[in-house]
DOMAR-429287 format. One line per field, with one value per residue (C-alpha): x, y, z; residue in three letters. Coordinates in steps of 0.02 Angstrom, whole numbers, padded with zeros to 5 digits. Layout:
BEGIN
X	c(X  ...) .
Y	c(Y  ...) .
Z	c(Z  ...) .
resn	c(ala  ...) .
//
This chain:
BEGIN
X	c(-00741  -00883  -00976  -01137  -01051  -00984  -01158  -01232  -01102  -01137  -01323  -01298  -01196  -01329  -01462  -01350  -01331  -01517  -01547  -01438  -01501  -01638  -01774  -01802  -01986  -02110  -02089  -01901  -01929  -02037  -01917  -01771  -01861  -01893  -01708  -01655  -01772  -01720  -01555  -01492  -01327  -01409  -01440  -01257  -01198  -01312  -01246  -01065  -01106  -01184  -01036  -00916  -01017  -01006  -00817  -00803  -00894  -00746  -00722  -00901  -00861  -00780  -00953  -01037  -01064  -01143  -01256  -01311  -01348  -01451  -01551  -01579  -01757  -01774  -01824  -01935  -01842  -01655  -01611  -01517  -01620  -01601  -01526  -01379  -01332  -01357  -01241  -01110  -01113  -01110  -00960  -00872  -00908  -00840  -00684  -00650  -00680  -00561  -00423  -00419  -00337  -00195  -00185  -00209  -00150  -00236  -00366  -00510  -00421  -00483  -00387  -00248  -00172  00001  00084  00257  00293  00428  00594  00514  00557  00461  00469  00307  00286  00132  00011  00102  00275  00326  00411  00396  00516  00443  00550  00510  00340  00273  00095  00045  -00121  -00118  -00259  -00244  -00385  -00421  -00339  -00208  -00084  -00103  -00013  -00033  00109  00026  00179  00357  00473  00477  00580  00485  00544  00411  00379  00354  00243  00080  -00028  -00089  -00004  00094  00067  00110  00036  00106  00052  00007  00129  00102  00239  00205  00324  00406  00517  00615  00666  00632  00613  00486  00477  00327  00369  00249  00325  00377  00371  00533  00570  00735  00760  00886  00856  00754  00641  00479  00360  00317  00172  00181  -00006  -00167  -00190  -00012  00105  00219  00408  00527  00653  00795  00914  01017  00897  00788  00669  00552  00390  00317  00138  00078  00158  00301  00471  00603  00791  00877  01052  01175  01172  01228  01082  01172  01159  00973  00932  01057  00904  00862  01025  00983  01098  01090  01227  01270  01389  01428  01248  01186  01155  00968  00945  01044  00931  00773  00825  00862  00695  00607  00671  00652  00509  00609  00587  00753  00779  00937  01023  01026  01216  01226  01130  01288  01373  01391  01416  01477  01477  01375  01268  01154  00979  00930  01086  01043  01161  01313  01265  01247  01413  01499  01423  01482  01659  01673  01593  01573  01397  01304  01146  01005  00851  00714  00589  00606  00531  00639  00824  00902  01068  01160  01333  01440  01495  01676) .
Y	c(00694  00781  00684  00698  00623  00478  00446  00452  00326  00207  00222  00187  00031  -00027  -00005  -00096  -00242  -00250  -00241  -00397  -00488  -00583  -00503  -00340  -00296  -00166  -00079  -00074  00000  00137  00175  00179  00302  00416  00405  00454  00604  00659  00737  00796  00704  00535  00484  00513  00421  00275  00270  00267  00124  00022  00057  00000  -00160  -00196  -00169  -00292  -00429  -00548  -00527  -00556  -00734  -00649  -00592  -00761  -00794  -00624  -00647  -00818  -00745  -00606  -00733  -00858  -00875  -00777  -00868  -00754  -00789  -00809  -00771  -00606  -00465  -00442  -00270  -00342  -00454  -00306  -00199  -00337  -00346  -00156  -00150  -00282  -00185  -00027  -00118  -00194  -00029  00057  -00075  -00130  00028  -00008  -00196  -00184  -00008  00068  -00070  00054  00178  00226  00161  00286  00332  00410  00480  00554  00678  00651  00678  00671  00543  00519  00411  00352  00280  00167  00144  -00011  00069  -00009  00111  00134  00239  00294  00336  00455  00449  00312  00275  00157  00111  00073  -00034  -00090  -00200  -00330  -00469  -00389  -00248  -00234  -00121  -00108  -00035  00037  00117  00161  00093  00075  00004  -00077  -00116  -00215  -00191  -00356  -00407  -00377  -00534  -00479  -00531  -00399  -00413  -00306  -00331  -00258  -00307  -00492  -00528  -00534  -00523  -00592  -00539  -00668  -00544  -00428  -00271  -00279  -00170  -00179  -00093  -00086  -00040  -00047  -00212  -00299  -00315  -00344  -00390  -00385  -00441  -00347  -00434  -00583  -00669  -00650  -00766  -00716  -00772  -00735  -00721  -00744  -00926  -00980  -01056  -00947  -00958  -00910  -00772  -00744  -00601  -00550  -00632  -00549  -00596  -00518  -00562  -00495  -00436  -00615  -00677  -00767  -00758  -00662  -00650  -00504  -00434  -00469  -00303  -00276  -00241  -00083  -00015  -00054  00047  00188  00295  00316  00415  00516  00418  00311  00183  00121  -00021  -00033  00016  00053  00238  00219  00132  00269  00402  00304  00291  00477  00509  00439  00588  00728  00792  00768  00656  00595  00567  00473  00449  00266  00276  00303  00146  00047  00180  00128  00217  00173  00278  00346  00499  00614  00578  00762  00824  00798  00937  00844  00688  00786  00874  00706  00635  00784  00768  00578  00545  00633  00684  00845  00885  00996  01051  01087  01119  01123  00947  00870  00829  00766  00671  00654  00606  00763  00809  00865) .
Z	c(01202  01295  01428  01328  01175  01279  01348  01172  01109  01254  01222  01036  01075  01197  01064  00940  01060  01088  00900  00874  01029  00938  01046  00954  00975  00917  01085  01057  00885  00957  01100  00980  00866  01016  01065  00889  00892  01066  01012  00841  00873  00905  00721  00674  00831  00788  00609  00671  00790  00649  00533  00670  00692  00507  00507  00651  00554  00557  00744  00798  00856  01005  01055  01031  01217  01244  01094  01156  01327  01250  01148  01290  01357  01519  01678  01782  01946  01918  01736  01715  01638  01451  01469  01565  01419  01303  01406  01408  01219  01206  01319  01215  01055  01133  01190  01019  00932  01051  01045  00864  00796  00918  00891  00702  00655  00504  00493  00479  00364  00193  00042  00008  -00160  -00163  -00320  -00341  -00480  -00610  -00522  -00348  -00215  -00053  00103  00184  00358  00359  00503  00570  00562  00395  00276  00088  -00014  -00180  -00330  -00472  -00558  -00444  -00394  -00255  -00172  00015  00085  00267  00332  00466  00365  00255  00243  00056  -00067  -00255  -00358  -00512  -00589  -00544  -00411  -00223  -00081  00063  00239  00332  00518  00606  00751  00657  00634  00462  00302  00206  00019  -00132  -00305  -00466  -00640  -00633  -00490  -00303  -00172  00002  00139  00252  00343  00235  00144  -00042  -00195  -00336  -00504  -00619  -00799  -00947  -01005  -00844  -00655  -00560  -00379  -00284  -00103  00003  00170  00227  00102  00005  -00086  -00264  -00372  -00558  -00582  -00481  -00434  -00473  -00343  -00239  -00261  -00122  -00156  -00032  00007  -00143  -00268  -00398  -00537  -00664  -00754  -00915  -00928  -00959  -00799  -00885  -00803  -00902  -00886  -00800  -00823  -00683  -00588  -00408  -00292  -00232  -00410  -00418  -00262  -00293  -00336  -00152  -00138  -00294  -00409  -00566  -00600  -00775  -00816  -01001  -01035  -01213  -01240  -01281  -01113  -01024  -01098  -01059  -00877  -00865  -00950  -00797  -00697  -00825  -00932  -01092  -01244  -01314  -01500  -01546  -01712  -01763  -01779  -01590  -01543  -01501  -01396  -01215  -01050  -00875  -00717  -00573  -00607  -00507  -00571  -00566  -00659  -00841  -00897  -00827  -00923  -01086  -01059  -01033  -01191  -01292  -01226  -01233  -01401  -01568  -01522  -01553  -01455  -01516  -01423  -01549  -01407  -01217  -01211  -01350  -01357  -01518  -01511  -01675  -01738  -01741  -01915  -01931) .
resn	c(met  arg  glu  ser  asp  lys  his  ala  glu  gln  ser  ala  leu  thr  trp  leu  ala  arg  phe  his  ser  gly  his  trp  ser  ala  ala  asp  glu  glu  ala  his  ala  lys  trp  leu  ala  ala  asp  pro  ala  his  pro  ala  thr  trp  leu  arg  ala  arg  glu  ser  trp  glu  arg  leu  ala  asp  leu  arg  pro  leu  ala  ala  asn  glu  leu  arg  ala  ala  arg  arg  pro  his  his  pro  his  phe  ala  pro  pro  arg  trp  arg  ala  gly  leu  ala  leu  ala  ser  leu  cys  ala  leu  leu  ile  ala  leu  leu  pro  thr  val  leu  pro  gly  ser  phe  ser  glu  val  gln  ser  val  gln  thr  ala  arg  gly  glu  gln  arg  lys  leu  thr  leu  ala  asp  gly  ser  thr  val  gln  leu  asn  thr  asp  thr  arg  val  met  ile  asp  tyr  gly  leu  his  cys  arg  cys  leu  gln  leu  leu  ala  gly  glu  met  leu  val  arg  val  arg  his  gly  asp  pro  arg  ala  phe  ala  val  ser  ala  gly  thr  ala  thr  val  arg  asp  ile  gly  thr  glu  phe  ser  met  arg  gln  asp  pro  ala  gln  thr  ser  val  ala  val  leu  glu  gly  ala  val  glu  val  ser  ala  arg  pro  gly  ser  ala  phe  ala  arg  leu  gly  ala  gly  glu  arg  leu  ala  tyr  asp  asn  ser  gly  his  arg  ile  gly  leu  pro  asp  ile  pro  leu  ala  asp  leu  ile  ala  trp  arg  glu  gly  ser  ile  val  phe  arg  asp  thr  pro  leu  pro  gln  val  leu  ala  glu  phe  gly  arg  tyr  his  ala  val  asn  phe  glu  ile  asp  ser  gln  leu  gln  asp  tyr  arg  leu  ser  gly  arg  phe  ala  ser  lys  asp  leu  asp  ser  leu  leu  ser  leu  leu  arg  ser  ala  tyr  pro  ile  ser  ile  arg  arg  pro  thr  pro  glu  arg  leu  arg  leu  glu  val  arg  arg  ser) .
//
């Protein structure tokens, strides 16, 4: 930063301190107007100082002593001049503005929206060092502030590993549910009909809907809620199978064929049509999520199934006629 810019910032903070001192006068107003007009950069610097002050609203108690000193009646002989109290407050503001991004990383960042395409997977490292792995067709909002490291899973699936040592809570909302981290690695999935949570390490607290009590969920445990916030049953699936997607795999264990196709459909821009006679066919195995052709080849060889592709976006599975 240029020396002139540093001087302008310090001047802006001094004016800010004087403005909040309780002794702002008509003379101050006039002098401030002259300062703004003295340099084209001053108005923008003043605006940034005021925005920083607003963002620090919850931390202003730290400046209470300086504000009281600035507002105290001034004894003509031994009270400190008003500008000294103003400078003290300006210095404190500058210090907080400089240190908070380090103490509370990302606290002044804009809300961020991240979207993966169908078939895409991405790993994010957040401002505090926490990591989020996003699965196919996933959208998440990231909102770090002074009080909360907040994420909102709007659609799709993600795996979160929380970095500790940050005083702010770490919370993820999806559908009606909210997950509050206690110290953990956990996965969440948001489907049109339900929200599911699985804990790999540590523990989380889960609330089914706003205002409801939090339930503790430990390592190896999982649960799901429907769109009304009611808990629903889940099949007994190993956690390793649930997060196989981060290695590019999908695992099926005696899974109905319609469910197999629906899962593959998350990774491919294809609509599957299935003959009603195939509804009870089941499949087990580990498959590469991007390799749809291998899955179709296996189905043709293992079952009396014929596959037609009326359009590039449609696949029709029917019973093969002899």
